[in-house]
Backbone bond lengths (Angstrom), bond angles and torsions (degrees), N, CA, C in turn:
res aa  C-N    CA-C-N  psi(-1)  N-CA   C-N-CA  omega(-1)  CA-C   N-CA-C  phi
1 M - - - 1.447 - - 1.525 108.93 -
2 P 1.328 118.86 134.34 1.460 121.35 -177.94 1.528 111.76 -65.28
3 H 1.328 114.96 153.89 1.460 120.51 -179.09 1.519 112.15 -85.34
4 T 1.328 118.03 -20.25 1.455 120.24 179.18 1.513 109.55 -95.35
5 R 1.315 115.26 143.23 1.451 121.71 -179.03 1.520 108.30 -102.70
6 H 1.311 116.89 129.08 1.460 121.43 177.46 1.516 108.43 -116.48
7 P 1.335 117.33 119.10 1.451 119.20 179.87 1.521 111.10 -64.07
8 A 1.316 116.20 140.09 1.459 121.43 -179.52 1.524 111.50 -93.37
9 T 1.340 117.21 -35.44 1.463 121.60 178.91 1.526 108.90 -135.44
10 L 1.327 115.95 169.95 1.463 119.31 176.90 1.520 111.64 -56.78
11 L 1.301 116.34 -33.15 1.459 120.87 -179.33 1.530 111.70 -61.81
12 D 1.332 117.41 -25.63 1.466 122.00 -178.39 1.527 113.59 -84.05
13 L 1.345 117.95 -13.76 1.465 120.06 -178.97 1.522 110.58 -67.65
14 R 1.320 115.65 136.35 1.468 121.60 174.02 1.523 108.44 -92.77
15 K 1.310 116.77 158.61 1.462 121.64 179.86 1.525 110.08 -52.09
16 G 1.334 115.53 127.54 1.457 121.73 179.49 1.514 114.84 89.62
17 E 1.324 118.31 -16.36 1.464 120.99 178.84 1.524 110.38 -75.03
18 E 1.329 115.22 148.87 1.462 121.95 176.18 1.509 109.88 -122.67
19 A 1.315 115.21 150.54 1.462 121.82 174.08 1.521 106.91 -152.90
20 V 1.314 115.52 174.34 1.463 121.79 -179.57 1.521 108.39 -109.91
21 L 1.325 115.79 133.00 1.460 120.16 178.65 1.521 109.36 -68.67
22 D 1.314 115.79 126.96 1.461 122.11 179.65 1.521 111.10 -97.17
23 R 1.349 116.18 -49.85 1.471 119.29 -179.60 1.525 110.04 -159.42
24 I 1.329 114.95 160.82 1.463 122.80 177.84 1.521 107.66 -116.88
25 D 1.321 116.81 122.29 1.467 121.75 178.80 1.526 110.18 -107.11
26 L 1.321 115.64 71.09 1.461 122.75 179.72 1.523 108.65 -140.01
27 P 1.337 117.97 164.13 1.464 119.79 176.52 1.531 111.28 -56.13
28 A 1.321 115.74 153.60 1.467 122.24 -173.84 1.526 113.22 -54.43
29 D 1.330 118.57 -41.44 1.464 119.91 -177.36 1.527 111.62 -66.10
30 I 1.317 117.19 -39.07 1.471 120.64 178.61 1.526 109.94 -72.15
31 S 1.327 117.07 -42.43 1.468 121.11 177.64 1.520 110.41 -58.74
32 Q 1.322 116.97 -43.14 1.466 121.40 -179.96 1.525 110.66 -61.01
33 R 1.317 117.33 -44.32 1.466 120.86 179.94 1.527 110.85 -63.98
34 L 1.319 117.07 -41.75 1.462 120.18 177.58 1.526 110.89 -63.21
35 M 1.327 117.12 -39.38 1.467 120.02 178.24 1.521 110.61 -65.88
36 E 1.333 117.79 -35.82 1.466 120.95 175.93 1.528 111.28 -63.34
37 L 1.326 116.33 -28.71 1.467 121.65 178.58 1.527 112.70 -84.02
38 G 1.345 117.38 -3.87 1.460 121.19 177.83 1.510 115.48 109.34
39 F 1.326 117.80 -1.68 1.465 121.18 179.30 1.530 109.20 -82.40
40 L 1.319 115.14 77.17 1.463 122.06 -178.82 1.523 109.47 -106.25
41 P 1.326 118.10 141.84 1.466 118.99 174.63 1.530 109.99 -51.96
42 G 1.315 116.03 131.81 1.459 122.04 -177.31 1.522 113.34 97.16
43 S 1.334 117.85 -11.82 1.468 121.71 179.70 1.522 110.80 -75.41
44 R 1.337 115.35 143.14 1.466 120.91 173.83 1.520 107.98 -82.63
45 I 1.323 115.63 133.46 1.460 121.62 -178.87 1.523 108.07 -129.50
46 A 1.330 116.04 136.35 1.465 121.47 177.95 1.523 109.25 -121.33
47 A 1.318 116.04 142.97 1.461 121.12 174.94 1.522 108.20 -80.48
48 S 1.327 117.32 128.20 1.465 121.52 -179.91 1.521 111.37 -97.73
49 F 1.305 117.44 -65.82 1.459 120.62 178.63 1.514 109.71 -162.06
50 R 1.322 115.21 175.54 1.460 120.25 178.69 1.521 108.98 -127.95
51 A 1.311 115.13 152.08 1.461 121.06 178.66 1.528 109.63 -70.50
52 P 1.322 117.10 159.71 1.463 119.22 173.68 1.531 109.12 -54.56
53 G 1.294 116.19 133.05 1.458 120.26 -176.03 1.515 112.29 92.10
54 G 1.352 117.35 -10.57 1.458 121.29 174.41 1.513 117.07 91.35
55 D 1.329 118.94 -6.20 1.466 120.52 -176.66 1.518 108.83 -142.24
56 P 1.336 120.23 123.14 1.458 127.28 7.83 1.525 111.95 -83.86
57 R 1.332 114.26 177.76 1.463 122.33 175.10 1.521 108.28 -116.26
58 V 1.319 115.60 152.31 1.462 120.88 -177.08 1.521 109.07 -111.97
59 F 1.338 115.02 134.07 1.458 122.41 -179.24 1.518 109.00 -127.26
60 R 1.340 115.74 145.47 1.466 121.03 176.19 1.521 107.96 -100.79
61 V 1.331 115.00 123.64 1.459 121.66 177.89 1.523 107.91 -139.96
62 D 1.312 116.77 129.78 1.463 122.31 177.79 1.533 111.94 53.24
63 G 1.343 116.63 39.66 1.458 121.39 176.51 1.520 115.43 79.35
64 T 1.315 117.54 4.94 1.462 122.00 -178.02 1.520 110.10 -123.02
65 E 1.320 116.24 141.73 1.460 119.86 174.47 1.524 109.02 -94.66
66 V 1.338 115.19 130.28 1.459 122.24 -176.88 1.523 108.47 -128.45
67 A 1.335 116.60 131.12 1.466 121.55 176.54 1.523 108.87 -90.88
68 L 1.326 115.82 130.96 1.465 122.01 177.07 1.518 109.30 -127.45
69 R 1.315 115.91 142.29 1.459 120.10 172.68 1.516 108.45 -65.94
70 C 1.320 115.69 151.45 1.465 120.66 -179.57 1.521 111.79 -58.76
71 E 1.329 117.91 -38.43 1.466 120.02 -179.23 1.525 111.22 -63.59
72 T 1.326 118.08 -30.41 1.466 121.55 176.50 1.521 110.17 -78.06
73 A 1.333 116.92 -46.30 1.466 121.39 -179.01 1.523 111.77 -57.84
74 A 1.318 117.15 -31.94 1.469 121.34 -179.43 1.525 112.43 -69.58
75 C 1.327 117.67 -12.41 1.475 121.89 -178.56 1.521 112.58 -101.49
76 L 1.330 117.60 2.40 1.457 121.78 176.88 1.520 107.46 -104.19
77 H 1.319 116.15 109.19 1.462 122.56 -173.36 1.523 110.71 -91.47
78 L 1.337 114.48 143.98 1.460 122.01 -171.96 1.515 112.82 -119.81
79 R 1.328 113.49 163.57 1.461 121.76 165.15 1.529 105.18 -129.82
80 P 1.323 118.25 156.53 1.468 119.81 -177.49 1.524 111.18 -60.37
81 A 1.321 116.28 144.16 1.463 121.77 176.64 1.518 108.81 -84.09
82 A 1.329 116.57 138.17 1.464 120.64 173.68 1.522 107.44 -66.69
83 K 1.318 116.78 145.81 1.457 120.16 178.68 1.516 108.76 -63.09
84 K 1.333 115.81 141.80 1.459 120.30 -179.94 1.518 109.32 -59.56
85 G 1.327 114.99 134.10 1.453 120.58 -179.27 1.510 113.48 89.68
86 A 1.328 117.82 -12.06 1.468 121.04 178.86 1.518 109.39 -80.01
87 A 1.299 115.45 144.16 1.462 119.87 177.78 1.515 109.07 -71.67
88 S 1.322 116.40 137.40 1.461 119.26 178.63 1.513 109.30 -82.85
89 P 1.353 116.80 145.38 1.458 119.66 -179.24 1.519 111.59 -66.00
90 S 1.316 115.78 144.62 1.468 120.32 -179.41 1.495 110.97 -96.41
């Protein structure tokens, strides 16, 4: 088992962690609204905090903090974010 943990969905991000949005698995109308809020494939997203009880959770995307219910966050799939300053693979 690998020693590094890679979050699979927004729900898996811990406070302060960043990842890149890979895809949204939600109905078109909800996906469209999330994209209007900045949740675009390729966007860097960071976990900010969670409400008491754990739902909703707050994420920072494109300089804005957005609260999402856990059931929605679980449908936004991620890939690991490259470290800041690291060259991206060609």
